[in-house]
C-alpha positions as CSV (number, residue, x, y, z in Angstrom):
1,M,0.0,0.0,0.0
2,S,1.3,3.4,-0.8
3,N,2.1,6.1,1.8
4,L,-0.8,8.2,0.4
5,G,-3.2,5.4,1.3
6,M,-1.6,5.3,4.7
7,D,-2.0,9.0,5.4
8,L,-5.7,8.8,4.7
9,F,-6.3,5.8,6.9
10,D,-8.2,6.1,10.2
11,P,-8.6,3.0,12.3
12,R,-12.1,4.1,13.3
13,S,-13.1,4.3,9.7
14,A,-12.0,0.7,9.2
15,V,-14.3,-0.4,11.9
16,M,-17.2,1.6,10.5
17,D,-16.6,0.2,7.0
18,S,-16.8,-3.3,8.3
19,D,-20.0,-2.4,10.0
20,L,-21.4,-1.2,6.8
21,I,-20.7,-4.5,5.1
22,S,-22.8,-6.3,7.6
23,S,-25.7,-3.8,7.6
24,P,-29.1,-4.7,6.3
25,T,-28.7,-2.6,3.3
26,R,-25.4,-4.1,2.2
27,G,-26.1,-7.8,3.1
28,P,-24.0,-10.1,5.3
29,D,-20.2,-10.2,5.3
30,P,-18.8,-12.5,2.5
31,D,-17.7,-16.0,3.5
32,F,-14.1,-16.6,2.8
33,G,-13.9,-19.8,4.8
34,F,-12.6,-21.7,1.8
35,A,-9.4,-19.6,1.9
36,F,-8.5,-20.1,5.5
37,N,-5.0,-21.5,5.9
38,D,-4.9,-22.2,2.1
39,S,-1.6,-21.3,0.4
40,N,-3.5,-20.8,-2.9
41,F,-5.4,-17.8,-1.5
42,S,-2.8,-16.4,0.9
43,D,0.0,-13.9,0.6
44,R,1.7,-14.3,4.0
45,L,2.7,-16.9,6.5
46,L,1.7,-16.5,10.1
47,R,3.9,-18.2,12.7
48,I,2.1,-18.5,16.1
49,E,4.5,-19.1,19.0
50,I,2.6,-20.6,22.0
51,V,4.4,-19.9,25.3
52,S,3.7,-21.3,28.7
53,D,1.6,-19.2,31.2
54,S,0.3,-19.5,34.7
55,R,-2.9,-21.1,33.5
56,A,-2.4,-24.8,32.9
57,E,-3.4,-26.1,29.6
58,S,-5.6,-28.6,31.2
59,E,-7.5,-25.9,33.1
60,V,-10.8,-25.4,31.4
61,C,-13.5,-23.0,32.7
62,Q,-16.8,-24.8,32.9
63,T,-18.9,-21.8,34.0
64,V,-18.8,-18.0,33.7
65,A,-18.0,-17.9,37.4
66,D,-14.9,-20.0,36.8
67,W,-13.9,-17.8,33.9
68,A,-14.3,-14.6,36.0
69,A,-12.4,-16.2,38.9
70,T,-9.6,-17.2,36.6
71,R,-9.2,-13.7,35.1
72,K,-9.4,-12.1,38.6
73,S,-6.7,-14.5,39.9
74,K,-4.4,-13.7,36.9
75,R,-4.9,-9.9,37.5
76,H,-3.9,-10.3,41.2
77,R,-0.7,-12.3,40.3
78,G,1.0,-9.1,39.3
79,D,0.5,-5.3,39.4
80,I,-0.2,-5.1,35.7
81,V,-1.8,-2.3,33.8
82,K,-5.3,-2.9,32.3
83,K,-4.5,-2.5,28.6
84,D,-2.0,-4.3,26.5
85,T,1.6,-3.0,26.5
86,A,3.3,-2.0,23.3
87,L,3.7,-4.5,20.6
88,D,7.3,-5.7,19.9
89,I,7.9,-6.0,16.2
90,N,11.1,-7.8,15.1
91,N,12.9,-5.6,12.7
92,S,14.5,-8.3,10.7
93,P,14.7,-8.4,6.9
94,E,12.3,-11.2,6.4
95,E,10.1,-11.6,9.5
96,Q,8.2,-9.4,12.1
97,I,7.5,-10.7,15.5
98,L,4.5,-9.4,17.6
99,D,4.6,-10.2,21.3
100,C,0.8,-10.5,22.0
101,L,1.1,-12.1,25.4
102,Q,-1.6,-11.2,27.8
103,P,-0.3,-8.5,30.2
104,D,-1.6,-10.6,33.1
105,D,1.1,-13.2,32.4
106,E,4.0,-10.8,32.4
107,E,6.3,-10.5,35.4
108,G,6.9,-6.8,35.2
109,V,4.7,-3.7,35.4
110,G,3.6,-2.1,32.2
111,D,4.0,1.5,31.3
112,E,0.8,3.2,32.3
113,N,1.6,6.2,30.0
114,H,1.9,4.0,26.9
115,D,0.2,5.2,23.8
116,E,-2.0,2.4,22.6
117,E,-1.5,3.4,18.9
118,E,2.3,3.2,19.1
119,I,4.1,0.2,17.7
120,R,7.6,0.0,19.2
121,M,10.5,-1.2,17.0
122,I,13.3,-3.4,18.2
123,E,16.3,-4.9,16.4
124,D,17.0,-8.6,16.0
125,P,20.3,-9.7,14.4
126,H,18.7,-12.9,13.2
127,S,16.1,-13.6,10.6
128,G,13.0,-15.6,11.3
129,D,14.3,-18.7,9.6
130,E,17.5,-18.6,11.6
131,A,15.6,-18.2,14.9
132,A,13.5,-21.3,14.0
133,N,16.6,-23.4,13.5
134,S,18.7,-22.2,16.5
135,D,19.0,-24.1,19.7
136,D,17.3,-21.2,21.6
137,S,14.3,-21.1,19.4
138,N,12.1,-22.7,22.1
139,W,12.7,-19.7,24.4
140,S,11.0,-16.3,23.9
141,D,12.5,-13.0,24.8
142,D,10.9,-12.9,28.2
143,C,12.3,-16.4,29.1
144,S,9.0,-18.1,28.7
145,K,9.3,-21.5,27.2
146,V,7.8,-21.9,23.7
147,L,5.6,-24.9,24.0
148,R,4.8,-25.3,20.3
149,V,4.6,-23.4,17.0
150,E,1.6,-23.2,14.7
151,M,2.0,-22.1,11.0
152,L,-0.9,-20.6,9.1
153,H,-1.3,-19.2,5.6
154,I,-3.1,-15.9,5.8
155,S,-4.5,-13.3,3.5
156,S,-3.6,-9.8,4.5
157,P,-6.5,-8.1,2.7
158,I,-9.0,-10.3,4.6
159,L,-7.5,-9.8,8.0
160,A,-7.0,-6.0,7.3
161,A,-10.6,-5.6,6.3
162,K,-11.8,-7.0,9.6
163,S,-9.2,-5.6,12.0
164,P,-7.6,-2.2,12.3
165,F,-4.8,-4.0,14.2
166,F,-3.8,-6.0,11.1
167,Y,-4.5,-3.1,8.8
168,K,-1.9,-1.0,10.7
169,L,0.4,-4.0,10.8
170,F,0.3,-4.5,7.0
171,S,0.2,-0.9,5.9
172,N,2.7,0.8,8.3
173,G,4.8,2.1,5.4
174,M,8.0,0.3,6.5
175,M,9.7,-2.8,5.2
176,E,7.6,-5.0,7.5
177,S,4.6,-4.3,5.4
178,E,6.4,-5.9,2.5
179,Q,7.4,-9.1,4.4
180,R,5.8,-12.5,4.0
181,H,6.4,-13.9,7.5
182,V,4.7,-12.6,10.6
183,T,5.1,-14.1,14.1
184,L,2.6,-13.7,16.9
185,R,3.6,-14.8,20.4
186,I,0.7,-15.7,22.6
187,S,0.2,-17.6,25.9
188,A,-1.1,-21.1,25.9
189,S,-4.5,-20.0,27.4
190,E,-5.1,-17.8,24.4
191,E,-4.4,-20.3,21.7
192,A,-7.9,-21.7,21.2
193,A,-9.5,-18.3,21.2
194,L,-7.1,-16.9,18.7
195,M,-7.6,-19.8,16.3
196,E,-11.4,-19.3,16.6
197,L,-10.9,-15.6,16.0
198,L,-8.8,-16.1,12.8
199,N,-11.4,-18.6,11.5
200,F,-14.2,-16.1,12.2
201,M,-12.4,-13.4,10.2
202,Y,-12.7,-15.7,7.2
203,S,-16.0,-17.4,7.7
204,N,-18.0,-15.1,10.1
205,T,-18.8,-18.2,12.3
206,L,-17.6,-19.7,15.5
207,T,-17.5,-23.3,16.6
208,V,-17.5,-22.7,20.4
209,T,-20.8,-22.8,22.1
210,T,-20.1,-22.4,25.9
211,A,-20.1,-19.0,27.6
212,P,-16.5,-19.2,28.9
213,A,-15.1,-20.2,25.5
214,I,-17.1,-17.4,23.8
215,L,-15.9,-14.9,26.4
216,D,-12.3,-16.0,25.6
217,V,-12.9,-15.3,21.9
218,L,-14.5,-11.9,22.7
219,M,-11.5,-10.8,24.7
220,A,-9.2,-11.9,21.9
221,A,-11.3,-10.1,19.4
222,D,-11.0,-6.9,21.5
223,K,-7.2,-7.3,21.7
224,F,-7.0,-7.6,17.9
225,E,-9.8,-5.0,17.3
226,V,-12.2,-7.2,15.5
227,A,-15.4,-5.4,16.4
228,S,-17.6,-7.7,14.2
229,C,-16.5,-10.8,16.1
230,M,-17.2,-9.0,19.4
231,R,-20.7,-8.2,18.3
232,H,-21.1,-11.8,17.2
233,C,-19.9,-13.1,20.6
234,S,-22.2,-10.6,22.3
235,R,-25.2,-12.0,20.3
236,L,-24.3,-15.6,21.2
237,L,-24.0,-14.8,24.9
238,R,-27.3,-13.0,24.9
239,N,-28.9,-16.2,23.5
240,L,-27.5,-18.3,26.2
241,P,-29.3,-18.7,29.6
242,M,-28.1,-16.0,32.1
243,N,-27.7,-16.2,35.9
244,P,-26.8,-13.5,38.4
245,E,-23.1,-14.3,38.2
246,S,-22.9,-14.1,34.4
247,A,-25.1,-10.9,34.3
248,L,-22.9,-9.1,36.7
249,L,-19.8,-10.1,34.7
250,Y,-21.5,-8.7,31.5
251,L,-22.2,-5.5,33.3
252,D,-18.4,-5.1,33.9
253,L,-17.4,-5.8,30.3
254,P,-17.6,-2.2,28.9
255,S,-14.9,-1.2,31.4
256,S,-12.8,-4.3,30.6
257,V,-12.5,-3.9,26.8
258,L,-11.3,-1.3,24.4
259,I,-14.4,-1.5,22.0
260,A,-17.1,-1.0,24.6
261,D,-19.8,-0.2,22.0
262,A,-19.6,-3.8,20.7
263,V,-20.7,-5.3,24.0
264,Q,-23.3,-2.7,25.0
265,P,-26.2,-4.8,23.8
266,L,-25.0,-7.6,26.0
267,T,-24.7,-5.2,28.9
268,D,-28.2,-4.0,28.3
269,A,-29.5,-7.6,28.3
270,A,-27.7,-8.2,31.6
271,K,-29.4,-5.2,33.1
272,Q,-32.8,-6.4,31.9
273,F,-32.1,-9.8,33.4
274,L,-31.2,-8.5,36.8
275,A,-34.2,-6.0,36.8
276,S,-36.6,-8.8,35.9
277,R,-35.1,-11.4,38.4
278,Y,-35.1,-9.0,41.3
279,K,-38.1,-6.8,40.5
280,D,-39.6,-7.9,43.9
281,I,-36.9,-6.7,46.2
282,S,-38.6,-8.0,49.3
283,K,-38.6,-11.6,48.0
284,Y,-34.8,-11.6,47.4
285,Q,-33.8,-9.1,50.1
286,D,-30.8,-11.0,51.4
287,E,-29.5,-11.8,47.9
288,V,-30.0,-8.3,46.7
289,M,-28.2,-6.8,49.6
290,N,-25.1,-8.7,48.6
291,L,-25.1,-7.4,45.0
292,P,-22.4,-5.0,43.9
293,L,-23.1,-1.4,42.9
294,A,-23.6,-2.1,39.2
295,G,-26.3,-4.7,40.0
296,I,-28.2,-2.4,42.3
297,E,-28.2,0.3,39.6
298,A,-29.6,-2.1,37.0
299,I,-32.4,-3.0,39.4
300,L,-33.3,0.5,40.5
301,S,-33.4,1.8,36.9
302,S,-36.4,-0.5,36.1
303,D,-39.9,0.9,35.8
304,D,-41.3,-2.5,36.7
305,L,-39.8,-2.7,40.2
306,Q,-42.5,-4.2,42.4
307,V,-42.4,-2.2,45.6
308,A,-45.0,-0.9,48.0
309,S,-44.0,2.7,47.2
310,E,-41.0,4.9,46.3
311,D,-40.6,5.3,50.1
312,A,-39.6,1.6,50.2
313,V,-37.0,2.2,47.4
314,Y,-35.5,5.1,49.4
315,D,-35.3,3.0,52.5
316,F,-33.7,0.1,50.6
317,V,-31.0,2.4,49.0
318,L,-30.1,3.8,52.4
319,K,-29.9,0.3,53.9
320,W,-27.7,-1.0,51.1
321,T,-25.4,2.0,51.1
322,R,-24.9,1.9,54.9
323,T,-24.1,-1.8,54.6
324,H,-21.4,-1.5,51.9
325,Y,-19.9,2.0,52.7
326,Q,-18.8,2.5,56.2
327,T,-18.0,6.2,56.4
328,Q,-20.4,9.0,55.9
329,E,-18.1,10.6,53.3
330,E,-18.3,7.4,51.1
331,R,-22.0,7.2,51.5
332,R,-22.5,10.8,50.5
333,D,-20.3,10.3,47.4
334,I,-22.1,7.1,46.2
335,L,-25.6,8.5,46.9
336,C,-25.0,11.8,45.2
337,S,-23.0,10.6,42.2
338,R,-24.6,7.1,41.5
339,L,-27.6,5.8,43.5
340,G,-29.4,9.1,44.3
341,R,-30.5,9.6,40.7
342,Y,-32.4,6.3,40.7
343,I,-34.6,7.3,43.6
344,R,-37.8,8.8,42.1
345,F,-38.3,11.5,44.7
346,P,-41.5,13.0,43.0
347,Y,-43.3,9.8,44.0
348,M,-42.3,9.7,47.6
349,T,-44.7,10.8,50.3
350,C,-44.3,14.3,51.8
351,R,-43.6,12.7,55.2
352,K,-40.6,10.8,53.7
353,L,-39.4,13.8,51.8
354,R,-39.1,15.7,55.1
355,K,-36.7,12.9,56.3
356,V,-34.6,13.4,53.2
357,L,-33.9,17.0,54.3
358,T,-32.5,15.8,57.6
359,C,-30.7,12.7,56.4
360,T,-27.0,13.2,56.9
361,D,-26.1,10.5,54.4
362,F,-27.2,12.9,51.6
363,D,-25.2,16.0,50.7
364,H,-27.4,19.0,51.8
365,D,-27.5,20.6,48.4
366,F,-28.4,17.3,46.7
367,G,-31.1,16.5,49.1
368,T,-32.6,20.0,49.1
369,K,-32.8,20.1,45.3
370,A,-34.3,16.6,45.1
371,V,-37.0,17.5,47.5
372,L,-37.8,20.9,45.8
373,D,-38.0,19.2,42.4
374,A,-40.4,16.6,43.9
375,L,-42.6,19.2,45.5
376,F,-42.8,21.3,42.3
377,F,-43.8,18.1,40.4
378,K,-46.5,17.2,42.9
379,A,-47.9,20.7,42.5
380,E,-48.2,20.5,38.7
381,A,-51.5,19.7,37.0
382,P,-51.8,16.1,35.8
383,H,-51.2,17.0,32.1
384,R,-48.0,18.8,33.0
385,Q,-46.9,15.8,35.1
386,R,-47.4,13.6,32.0
387,T,-45.4,16.0,29.9
388,H,-42.5,15.9,32.4
389,A,-42.7,12.1,32.4
390,I,-42.5,12.0,28.6
391,E,-39.6,14.4,28.4
392,D,-37.7,12.4,31.1
393,S,-38.3,9.0,29.6
394,T,-35.0,9.1,27.6
395,Y,-32.9,9.8,30.7
396,M,-31.2,7.2,32.8
397,S,-32.7,8.3,36.1
398,R,-36.3,8.4,34.8
399,R,-37.2,10.3,37.9
400,F,-40.6,11.4,36.7
401,I,-41.7,8.0,35.5
402,E,-44.1,6.2,37.8
403,R,-43.2,2.6,38.7
404,A,-45.6,-0.3,39.2
405,Y,-46.1,0.5,42.9
406,K,-48.2,-1.8,45.0
407,Y,-49.8,1.2,46.6
408,R,-50.8,3.9,44.1
409,P,-49.3,7.4,44.6
410,V,-51.7,10.2,45.7
411,K,-51.5,14.0,45.8
412,V,-52.6,15.4,49.1
413,I,-53.5,19.0,50.1
414,E,-53.9,19.6,53.8
415,F,-55.7,22.5,55.6
416,E,-55.6,23.4,59.3
417,V,-58.2,26.2,59.3
418,P,-61.1,26.7,59.6
419,R,-61.2,22.9,60.2
420,Q,-58.6,20.2,59.8
421,Q,-59.2,18.8,56.4
422,C,-57.3,17.1,53.5
423,V,-58.1,16.7,49.8
424,V,-56.7,13.6,48.2
425,Y,-56.3,13.0,44.5
426,L,-56.0,9.5,43.1
427,D,-55.4,8.8,39.4
428,L,-55.9,5.3,38.0
429,K,-55.0,4.2,34.4
430,R,-57.6,2.4,32.3
431,E,-55.5,-0.7,32.2
432,E,-55.1,-0.7,36.0
433,C,-58.9,-0.6,36.3
434,S,-59.3,-3.4,33.8
435,H,-57.1,-5.6,35.9
436,L,-59.5,-5.2,38.8
437,F,-62.2,-7.4,37.1
438,P,-63.8,-9.5,38.4
439,S,-62.9,-9.2,42.1
440,G,-59.6,-7.2,42.4
441,R,-58.7,-4.2,44.4
442,V,-56.0,-1.5,44.4
443,Y,-54.8,0.5,47.4
444,S,-53.5,4.0,47.5
445,Q,-50.5,5.2,49.5
446,A,-51.2,6.3,53.0
447,F,-52.1,9.9,53.8
448,H,-52.7,11.5,57.2
449,L,-55.3,13.6,58.9
450,G,-55.2,14.6,62.5
451,G,-52.3,12.3,63.1
452,Q,-54.2,9.3,61.8
453,G,-53.2,7.3,58.7
454,F,-55.8,6.7,56.0
455,F,-55.9,5.1,52.5
456,L,-58.3,4.7,49.5
457,S,-59.1,1.4,47.9
458,A,-60.7,0.9,44.5
459,H,-62.7,-2.4,44.0
460,C,-64.5,-4.3,41.4
461,N,-67.6,-5.4,43.2
462,M,-70.8,-7.3,42.6
463,D,-73.8,-5.0,42.9
464,Q,-76.0,-6.5,45.6
465,Q,-79.3,-5.4,44.1
466,S,-78.7,-5.9,40.3
467,S,-76.1,-8.7,40.4
468,F,-73.7,-7.0,38.0
469,H,-70.1,-6.0,38.4
470,C,-69.4,-2.3,39.2
471,F,-66.7,0.1,40.3
472,G,-66.5,0.9,44.0
473,L,-64.4,3.3,46.1
474,F,-63.7,3.0,49.8
475,L,-61.9,4.9,52.6
476,G,-60.0,3.0,55.3
477,M,-58.1,3.9,58.4
478,Q,-54.7,2.2,59.0
479,E,-54.8,2.1,62.8
480,K,-56.4,-0.9,64.4
481,G,-57.7,-1.5,67.9
482,S,-59.8,0.7,70.2
483,I,-59.0,4.0,68.4
484,S,-62.1,6.0,67.5
485,F,-61.9,8.7,64.8
486,A,-64.9,10.5,63.3
487,V,-64.7,12.2,59.8
488,D,-66.9,13.7,57.2
489,Y,-66.0,12.4,53.7
490,E,-66.9,13.0,50.1
491,F,-66.0,11.1,46.9
492,A,-65.9,12.9,43.5
493,A,-64.7,12.1,40.0
494,R,-63.8,14.2,37.0
495,S,-66.0,13.8,34.0
496,K,-64.9,14.3,30.4
497,P,-67.4,16.9,29.2
498,T,-66.7,19.5,31.9
499,E,-63.4,18.3,33.3
500,E,-64.8,19.2,36.7
501,Y,-64.9,17.0,39.8
502,I,-68.5,16.0,40.3
503,S,-69.6,14.8,43.8
504,K,-70.6,11.1,43.7
505,Y,-71.0,10.1,47.3
506,K,-70.7,11.8,50.7
507,G,-71.3,10.8,54.3
508,N,-69.7,10.7,57.8
509,Y,-68.2,7.8,59.7
510,T,-66.6,7.0,63.0
511,F,-63.7,4.7,62.4
512,T,-62.9,2.0,65.0
513,G,-60.8,-1.2,64.6
514,G,-59.4,-0.3,61.2
515,K,-62.7,-0.7,59.2
516,A,-63.4,1.0,55.9
517,V,-66.4,2.9,54.5
518,G,-67.4,3.7,50.9
519,Y,-69.8,3.0,48.0
520,R,-70.0,-0.3,46.1
521,N,-71.2,1.3,42.9
522,L,-69.6,4.8,42.8
523,F,-70.9,5.6,39.3
524,S,-74.3,3.8,39.5
525,I,-73.5,1.9,36.2
526,P,-72.4,-1.7,35.3
527,W,-68.7,-2.4,35.0
528,T,-69.0,-2.8,31.2
529,S,-70.5,0.7,30.8
530,F,-67.8,2.1,33.1
531,M,-65.0,0.5,31.1
532,A,-66.6,1.2,27.6
533,D,-64.6,3.1,25.0
534,D,-67.0,6.0,25.2
535,S,-67.0,6.1,29.0
536,L,-67.4,9.6,30.6
537,Y,-64.9,8.9,33.3
538,F,-61.6,8.3,31.5
539,I,-59.8,11.4,30.3
540,N,-56.9,10.4,28.1
541,G,-57.1,7.0,29.6
542,I,-56.9,8.2,33.2
543,L,-59.6,8.0,35.9
544,H,-59.4,11.0,38.2
545,L,-60.8,10.5,41.7
546,K,-60.9,12.9,44.6
547,A,-61.7,12.4,48.3
548,E,-62.3,15.2,50.8
549,L,-61.9,14.3,54.5
550,T,-62.7,16.6,57.4
551,I,-62.4,15.8,61.1
552,K,-65.8,15.8,62.5
553,R,-66.4,18.1,65.4
């Protein structure tokens, strides 16, 4: 290749071009499997020196957990930098040698300031053929024993088209780009993955089927910058059954590889797996408490988290943070920079928001802003709240998106004069109402009046007189026992024509023993009429209910 072509080359563009080949508009990558290791279709000879490493050849990872433990163990055997060190190219007249040993297997410490694009040149007084015939040919430069040598016929255009690594190797403008022989030096534990990778670059297929083996190929593909193989591995792993251990490993992949975009779909699938498995936090509380930070973030980001209310999410986040971070400074940092954004403060009760302001685990400015934003959201009209939710749906935190709470959020306005009174607004979606049939019920979050806790409950009932299903609304008091508490109450609903709240039922009741009071058929119509498409009571798919409670004198 000419120097002019070299000057115009951008490694990123090479990756993009390979992406275009596999795009739907261009069709799949061509299959050159027939040319793999065939001298008739090759212009170079690849010599692969396999040297011994700390991982025994007989050591085979059976599970993803084994694979992760092996990599962790290798990282701890030496203080090694995360990325590969510079490539050593033998500057001989006939052969170039690339030391592609995993940095985990090296004895020394890499140069943390190394530029990954640099290819360092060293001199070797012997040619490749002389080295192969010498008595010392079984020993590499770092004194690791060469266990065996594999020779492959390769096509530089095919490898360069798939890998910016090989493109730069074959088009560096020096004499090495004209040479026929190339030597790669790898550790024994990398051999199988490299052979799979080279075969993929020709045929676009892999023969390995287990997660550990696919992960080995993925890491090799990242080292040699074969993004298409990384995406293929990512797809294969997504199609395999996941467990918590593998999902947590996949969450960490973007920080472990150079081409993070290629594994992002796998990371997203891992997040969805964890969010689905642990959507009921109370069911797996002990297991969830032992998850790392990345796993907790995946769970808290879900809209389908099954919790009683956002207050429960807040309590869980504080409990997990206090368990894993011992100092107040650590807790403040992790809450403000990571976990705090997953708490949907606008759906917390006002009583709990007051506690946020006094919680020393939160930075004062962070807590104050979160509470103010939540209160402003609560004060907005319903249509404005929906607008905020739509605008926020693309953000990671999704703080204005309502979860699938066990107890439905309510908006409460309290008055002290002339009488102690509260006005409670409860909105129910049409699909939530449809799920009540034939005998279901849904409860609101608790609200307080005169120091007592109350709740609303919506039911699908059987009308006692007409024997048809209907929609009912009830008011209950949380406290049980001998407490006696008298209130005047009124239920109202917003109708479509006027968009005004129209009174449907009123009365007074003295609560004792935690009983509830209400009306079995709030709208005096059958359930089918209430749920009909032309129903008067659903505005943009939302049923708007209001309850007024006043302490009875």
